[in-house]
C-alpha positions in Angstrom: 1.9 25.3 -8.4 4.2 22.3 -8.2 2.8 19.0 -9.3 2.5 16.4 -6.7 1.4 12.8 -6.6 -1.9 12.1 -4.8 -2.1 8.4 -3.9 -4.8 6.3 -2.3 -3.8 2.7 -1.3 -5.5 -0.3 0.2 -5.0 -4.0 0.8 -7.4 -6.8 1.3 -7.3 -10.4 2.4 -10.0 -13.1 2.4 -9.0 -14.7 5.7 -5.9 -13.6 7.4 -3.8 -15.3 6.2 -5.5 -16.1 2.9 -5.7 -14.9 -0.7 -5.2 -11.2 -0.9 -5.0 -8.2 -3.2 -3.7 -4.6 -3.2 -4.6 -1.5 -5.1 -3.3 2.0 -5.5 -4.7 4.9 -7.5 -2.1 7.6 -8.3 -3.1 11.0 -9.6 -0.6 13.4 -11.0 -1.6 16.6 -12.8 -5.1 15.2 -13.5 -3.7 11.9 -15.0 -4.5 8.7 -13.2 -2.6 5.4 -12.9 -4.1 2.3 -11.3 -1.8 -0.3 -9.8 -3.2 -3.7 -8.7 -1.9 -7.1 -7.7 -2.6 -10.2 -5.8 -1.1 -13.1 -3.8 -2.7 -16.5 -3.2 -1.4 -16.7 0.4 -0.7 -13.5 2.3 -1.9 -11.3 5.1 -3.8 -8.0 5.2 -0.8 -6.1 6.5 1.4 -7.4 3.7 -1.1 -6.3 1.1 -1.5 -2.9 2.7 2.3 -2.5 2.7 2.6 -3.8 -0.9 0.1 -1.2 -2.1 2.1 1.6 -0.6 5.4 0.3 -1.8 4.2 -0.3 -5.4 2.7 3.2 -5.5 5.9 4.9 -4.2 8.0 3.0 -6.7 5.7 4.2 -9.5 6.2 7.9 -8.8 9.2 9.9 -9.9 11.5 10.8 -7.0 11.3 14.5 -7.8 7.6 14.7 -7.1 6.2 15.4 -3.6 3.8 12.7 -2.6 0.6 12.7 -0.5 -0.3 9.1 0.3 -3.6 8.2 1.9 -4.1 4.9 3.6 -6.6 3.4 6.1 -3.9 1.3 7.6 -2.5 2.7 10.9 0.1 -0.1 10.6 1.5 1.3 7.4 1.3 4.9 8.4 2.8 4.5 11.9 5.4 2.1 10.6 6.5 4.5 8.0 6.4 7.6 10.1 7.1 6.5 13.7 8.5 3.0 14.0 10.8 2.4 11.0 13.7 4.5 12.3 13.8 2.8 15.7 13.5 -0.7 14.1 16.5 0.0 11.9 18.5 1.4 14.8 17.7 -1.8 16.8 18.7 -4.2 14.1 15.1 -4.8 13.0 13.9 -5.5 16.5 10.9 -4.1 18.2 11.0 -2.5 21.6 10.3 -5.9 23.2 13.3 -7.4 21.4 11.3 -9.5 19.1 12.0 -9.4 15.3 9.9 -6.9 13.3 7.2 -8.7 11.4 7.3 -8.2 7.6 10.9 -7.0 7.8 11.4 -7.6 4.0 8.6 -5.4 3.2 9.6 -2.7 5.7 13.1 -2.7 4.1 11.4 -2.3 0.6 9.3 0.6 2.0 12.4 2.2 3.5 14.2 2.0 0.2 11.1 3.4 -1.7 11.0 6.4 0.7 14.6 7.5 0.4 15.1 11.0 -1.0 11.3 11.7 -1.2 9.0 14.3 0.2 6.1 12.2 1.5 3.1 13.3 3.5 1.2 10.4 5.0 -2.5 10.8 5.7 -4.8 8.4 7.5 -8.3 8.0 6.1 -11.0 6.1 8.0 -11.8 2.9 6.1 -15.4 2.1 5.1 -16.5 5.6 6.0 -17.7 6.7 2.6 -14.6 8.4 1.4 -14.9 8.0 -2.4 -11.2 7.3 -3.3 -10.7 5.0 -0.3 -13.8 3.1 -1.2 -12.5 2.8 -4.7 -9.2 1.3 -3.8 -11.0 -1.0 -1.3 -13.1 -2.3 -4.1 -10.1 -2.8 -6.3 -8.1 -4.6 -3.6 -11.0 -6.8 -2.7 -11.5 -7.7 -6.4 -7.8 -8.7 -6.6 -8.2 -10.8 -3.5 -11.2 -12.6 -5.1 -9.1 -13.2 -8.2 -6.3 -14.6 -6.0 -8.8 -17.0 -4.3 -9.8 -18.2 -7.8 -6.2 -19.1 -8.5 -5.1 -16.0 -10.5 -1.7 -15.8 -8.8 0.5 -12.8 -8.3 0.6 -11.4 -11.8 -1.0 -7.9 -12.0 -3.6 -7.5 -14.8 -5.5 -4.6 -16.2 -8.6 -3.7 -14.1 -12.0 -3.7 -15.7 -13.5 -0.2 -16.0 -16.6 -1.3 -14.1 -14.5 -1.6 -10.9 -13.2 1.9 -11.0 
């Protein structure tokens, strides 16, 4: 069986906009990697996107990826909307500029040459891995609200 990367991502924001955090848990062949980060002034959508981008960038391009997110914005953006936005010069169907264009461009670059399966998971519904990344992202948002800045740090074992 071919190895694949199983990823769960989430973003959180205390206020929208406000201090935020993101988290991703990547599992490859039984080995786990946790990615977290924060921003003192951001939005929930930006944190959701950043979690997915950072996770994609952390995985070798030769591995198939299954990425789970509770963000319809991220999943639909990556699978349905992105191609049209690019074709229209980063404009939506109504002619207005795409929000978070910089992050969508990073997402687009991170997806090039990859085999990715996007899966939506209902948030706050008891799914263990989704609940875990939710806790991690919220912890980072709390750290951002306390002035911790953008620098990612190791996550305490108690959170995982």
